[in-house]
N, C-alpha and C positions, 0 to 999 in steps of 0.2 A: 504494499500499499504506500503510495506517495502522494504528496501534495502537488496539485497542478496550479492552484491559485488560491491565496497568495503564496509567495515564496518566503523562505526564511529571511528574517531581518528586513522585510518590506514594510513601507509606510502604508497605512490604510486610513480611510475616513468615511463617514456616512454609512450608507447601506453597502456592504461588501459581499460579493458572491464567493462562497467557499467551495472549492472543487477538489475532489479526490479521484485518483485512479486506483482501483481495487481489483486484484487478480488472486484467484485461489484455485487449487486442484479440486476442491469441492465447490458446491454452489454457495455463494455468499448469502448469509441469512440476514445480517443487519450490520450497520456501521454507526457507532456512537460518536458524536462530535462534541467536544467540550471547548469552552473558552474560559481561561482563567480558573479552571476547575469546575465550572458550571456547565451542566449538560444543556446543549443547545437543541439537539435533535437526534432522533433515531431514524436512519435512512435504511429502507428495506429493499430498494431496487435502484439500478442504474437509471439515469446518471446520478452519481453520488455528489450532490451539490445542494446548497441552501443559501439563503440570503441572511446575513448577520448584520444587525444594527449595531455598529461600533460605538454609537453615542451612549449606549447603555453602560459603558465602562469608562473609567477615567483615562485621560490621555497618558501615554506611556507604554512600556512593553507589556504584551499580553501573550500567554502561551496558548496556542491552539493545538488540540490533541484529538486524534481519531483512533478508535479501536474497532477492528472488524472481527466478526464471529461467523464461522461457516456452519453449514447444516449439521456437521458432525460435532458441533460444540466447541471446536478449537478457536481460540482467540489469538489474534495477531499481536506482535509487539507494537506498542503505541507509536504512531507517527506524529512526532512533535515538531512544531516550528514556533518561533517567536516573531510576532509582528509588533510594529510600533504604531499605536493609535495616535493620529494627528488630526484632530477635528477643528483646528483653528482655520483650515481652508479645505475646500472640497474640490477634488480633481474633476475634470470634464467627464461626461458620460459617453462611453463607447458602446455602439450598437452595431450588430451585423445586419445589413439590409438584404444582401444577396450573397449566396443562394438562399432562397426562402426555406424555412424549416419544412421538412418532410416532402420536398419537391426534388425529384431525381434530376441530375444533370449529366451531360456527356463529359468526355475528357477535356473539352474546351468549354469554359464557363467564366463568367464575370463575378469577381468578389467585390462587394461594395460595403462600406462601413461609414457610419456617421459619428462625428465627434461634436458633442453639445456642451457648451460652457455652462457651469453650474454656479453662477453668481460670483465666482472667485477667479481672478486673473491667473493665467498659466502660460508657461513657455515650454516648447518642446525640447527634449533632450535627445538628439538623434543617436541612433545606433547604426554602425556601418554606413553612415552617410544619409540615412533616411529616418523620417519621423515616425512612420507607421508601417508595420510589416504584416503581410498575410502569409501564413505557412500551412502547408497541407502535409499531414502525417498518415501513414498507413496504420493497420491495427497493431503492428509491432512497436509503434512509436518512432518508426524510421521517417526522417524527413524526405518527402517526395519532391516538393518544389517550394520555393519561397520567392515572393516579389514584393516590392514596395507598393503601398497604396498611395496614389497621387490624385491631386485635384486638377483636372485638365492639364496634366503633365507636370504640375508643380507640387512642391511639398505642402501639406496642410499648414495653415498659418497659425502663429502664436495667438492665444487669447481670442479665438474666433470659432464660430461653428463652421463645420466643413463636412462635405461628403466626398470621400475618396474611393478610388477603385483600382483594380488590377485585373488583367485578363490572363487566365491560366490555360496552359495546354499540358496536360499530364502525360501525354504520349501513350506509350504501350503499357498501360497498367490494367490489372484485372478488374472485373466487376466486383465491387466491394463497397463498404462504408468507410469513409475517410474522415479524419478529424481536421477541420479548418480552424486555425488559431489566428486571431488578429491581436497584435501586441504593439505597444508603444510606451514611451516614458515621457513624463512631464514633470515640471517643477512648479509647485504651488506654495507661496509664502516661504520660499527657500528650502522646502522639503521635497525630495523626489518621490514620485508616485509611478507605479506601473499600471498602465491600462491594458486590460486583458478581457477578451471574449473568445468563446469557441462554439462551434456548431458541428454536429455530425452530419455528413453529406453523403448521400448515396450516389455513387458514380456508375452509370450504365455505359458499358463500352461495346455493346453489340452494334450491329449495323443500323439500328433504328435509334438515332440520336435526336435530341430536340433540334428544331431549326436554328441556324445561325442568324442572328438579328443584330443589325448595326443601325443606330439612328444618327443621322447627320444634322438634322434640324427638326425641332428646337434642341437646344442644349440646356444643361443645368443652369438655372438662373435667367433664362430668356423671359423677356417681357412681351406679351402679346397685346399690341395696342389697338387693334381694330376688331372687326366682327368675325375674323377668321383665324384659324390655326393652320399654318402651312407646315406639313410634315414630310420629311424626306428620309428614306431609309433604304436598307438593302437586306433582303431576306432570302436565304437559300436553305437547302436540306440535302442530306446525303442520298435521299431517295429521288431527288429531282422534282418533288412536289411539296407544296405547303398548303395546308387546309385553309388557313385564314390568318389575317392580322387584325387584332382587336385593339381599339384605342379608347381609353377612358380618362376622364379627369376626376380626381378624388379630392375633396376639400381638405384644407390644411396643408401639411407638408408630407413628403414621403416618410419622414421619421415619426411624424405625429399626425396620422390621417384622421379626418372626421368621418361622420356617417354619410356625408354627401358623396354619391358615387354615380357619375354620369357616363353611360355608354354612348360614345360619339360616333363610332364606326366599327362595323364588323365586315371586313372586305374579304370575300372568298377568293382563294387561289392566286394571290399575288406571287411573283417570283422575281428575284433579282432586284434591281433598283426600282423603287416605287415612289410616287408623289401623291399626296392627298391634300385637298382643300376642304377643311372642315369648318362649317359655319358655327359661330358661337352665339349668334343672335336669333337663331331659329328655335326648334324644340329638340333637346332641352335648352332653355336660355341659360347661359353661363354668366353669372354676375361677376363684377370686378372682385378680385381677391387672389389669394395664393392657393395653388393647387399642386397636386402630384400628377404628373402626366405619366400614365402607364401604358406601354405599348407591348403587346403580347404576340409572339409568333407561335401558332398552333400547328403541331405536327399532323401530317395527313393520315398516317397509318395508326397512330395512337394519340388521341386528342388530350390525353393527360400529360403528354410530353410537351412542355411549353418553355419558351425562352422569354423572360420578362425583363424589360428595360424600364427604368423609372427616372424621372427628372422633375425637379422642382421648378415650376413656372409661375408667372403672375399674369393675370388678365387685368389690364389697366387701359381702358378706352381713352383716358385723358393723357396718357404718356406721350411725350413728344419732345422735339420734333421727330417724326417717323422717317427713317432713312429711305431714300428713293434710288431708283436706277433707270437709266435709259439704255435700250438695246437697239443696235442697228446691225443689219446683215447686208452683205454684198457678194455677188449680185442677188437679186430677189428671185430670179428664175435661172435654172441650169438645165441645159441639155446634156445628158451624160455622154462621155465622161467629162467631169468638171470639178471645180473646187469652189466652196463658199467660205467666207470669213465672217465671224461675229465679233462685235466689240460691245462691251458693257462698261458704262461709266457710272459710278456710284456717287452719291452726294457727300460721302465721307468714307474714310477707311473702314472696311467691314471684313467680317469673316463670312465667306459665301460658299454655297453649294449650287452649281450650275448643272442643269439637266437638258440635254439635247433630245428632242422628241421627234418621232416620225409617226404621222397620223395619230397623234395624241398619246403614243406609247413611248416610254422612256427607253432610249437606245444606249446612251452613255452619259457619264457624269464626271464632274471634276470639282474639287474643293480647294480652297486657298484663302488668302487674305490680301487686302490691298484696296486701292481706290479705283482700280479698273481691271478689266479682264479681256484678253483677246486670244482667239484661237481659230484654226481653219480645219476643214474636213473635205476630203476627196470623196467623190460620189461615183458609183458605177451602176450598172443596169438594175441590180437588186435593191437599189436605194430609191427607186422611183416612188414618189409620194410627197406629202406636205410636211415640211420640217419647220420647227420653231424652237425657241429657247425659253426655259423657265429658270429663274434665279431666286433662291431663298437666302436671306442674309440677315445679319445683325450687326449693329454698330458697337462702339466701345462701351456704351451704357447698357447693352443687352437687349435693346429694342429690335424686334423682328421686322423685316421688310420683305416685300415680294414684288417681282416684276416678271412679265412675260412679253414675248414679241420676237422680232427678227424673223418673220416668215420667209421661207425659201421653198419655191416649187421646183421639184426635181422631176424632169420629164425625159422620155426617150426621143431620139431624132424623128 
């Protein structure tokens, strides 16, 4: 029996989760957990964990002890650690958002965690150059993979709420349940604290994996200023088919959702790059405020296999100025073979995703940043049709903009 959290000589404050790893050649009957000699709880099944209110004891060193008993009546040697209770300041709250509990994932999945300030200022104490780490362990406790959790490619900020993520590819691992651990260290009022959360994750490595889903627009923190949500993503699957993409807005934040839950779109059969224009002024009417945008890719063969992506967005019809763009194409008519060029000029520097469409269907896309965008495309016989360009973008304040245009008619001689 070993302590997973907290560790020996660690500082703790407020409500602290106590976690133990218990193994026995017989079945474990119970685990008794003590703090300072007082029995806290009797745990009868895994996971062996409980929440301890450290404010019930005085600040200073406290001995935590656990004793396990198996079904044969044998008791383990006590597993003891000493923690330092420091309730003058409370560290931020760490939560695992993805993968969701009890939802199977493939070998490729996104790990996402939130850090929420708890009234007390804090600074990160990086380990190996990063503030927050996600690690995956197998049933033996062997480290399979580790990656830093980042916020749009940057480290989580000191003294601020943040949502950070990492993309895992476990490679050639067997079907099994793995332990995802998220860990970081902060300093509060001069005292170091360890942030720790873990979740058991079922990994399915057979040929039927959840769809791969990437959302390019909106991003976390995007402001939706008008009556529409413009959504750009890419969804694929190892089977070559996707049942549907579901889009919802949930009141509150992804970390603290409310009971409001609006289904905005359930689009059957998208594949590859896709673009959606979703009205916010129709039914249901989406009032101004903060929401969690949830986009779900649903597997075609097994609809319980889902890839879920979530982003905090704000609907604010008064936000402005709204960024704009003008699109031009030259020439407007092509007799194949030939080449057309598109130019986009933005009202300010933006992050953009541009989609080139043929007969209303997305053919190719490109993403980048800047105040303008130019590119060309050569056309042949199989490209005959009506082409145009759609651009979704956001400025430095996070306000989303949209533009379409640049029609080009491609014809045969």
